[in-house]
C-alpha positions in Angstrom: 0.0 0.0 0.1 1.3 3.4 -0.6 0.6 6.7 1.4 -2.2 7.8 -0.1 -3.9 4.1 0.5 -2.9 4.2 4.1 -3.9 7.9 4.7 -7.5 7.0 3.5 -7.4 3.9 5.5 -6.9 6.0 9.0 -9.7 8.4 8.0 -11.8 6.9 9.8 -9.8 7.3 13.2 -8.8 10.7 12.4 -12.1 11.7 12.6 -12.7 9.5 15.8 -9.9 11.9 16.8 -11.8 14.8 16.3 -15.1 13.5 18.0 -12.8 13.3 21.5 -15.1 10.6 22.6 -13.1 7.6 24.2 -15.7 5.2 23.3 -14.7 5.7 19.7 -11.5 5.9 18.9 -10.7 2.3 20.2 -13.0 0.8 17.5 -12.3 3.1 14.6 -8.6 2.5 15.4 -9.2 -1.1 14.9 -11.0 -1.2 11.7 -8.4 1.1 10.4 -5.9 -1.4 11.5 -8.0 -3.9 9.4 -8.1 -2.1 6.6 -4.6 -1.6 6.0 -3.9 -5.1 7.0 -6.8 -6.4 4.4 -5.6 -4.1 1.4 -4.8 -6.9 -0.6 -8.5 -8.1 -0.7 -10.5 -4.9 -1.4 -13.8 -6.2 -1.0 -13.1 -6.8 2.8 -11.0 -4.0 3.2 -13.9 -1.7 2.2 -16.2 -3.4 4.5 -14.1 -2.7 7.3 -13.6 1.0 6.4 -17.4 1.6 6.0 -17.8 0.1 9.4 -15.0 2.4 10.8 -16.8 5.5 9.1 -19.9 4.8 10.2 -18.6 4.9 13.7 -16.6 7.8 13.2 -19.4 9.6 11.5 -21.8 9.2 14.5 -19.2 10.4 17.4 -18.3 13.3 15.3 -22.3 14.2 14.8 -22.5 13.6 18.6 -20.2 15.8 19.4 -21.2 18.7 17.1 -24.7 18.2 18.5 -23.8 19.2 21.8 -22.3 22.3 20.8 
């Protein structure tokens, strides 16, 4: 995987860091790691990335809603 693919794979983790919710950071980190590890199998990597992005988006939305 090149740098662009790794940066896209870690996007759920970075979004979870912006949400500042401890409950969302660990699952997003794990899904980002699974996405990087499953890189050679694109269909499985996309599923892991989508799950992580969904978790991060919900956490970020909750943070913005409380502001």
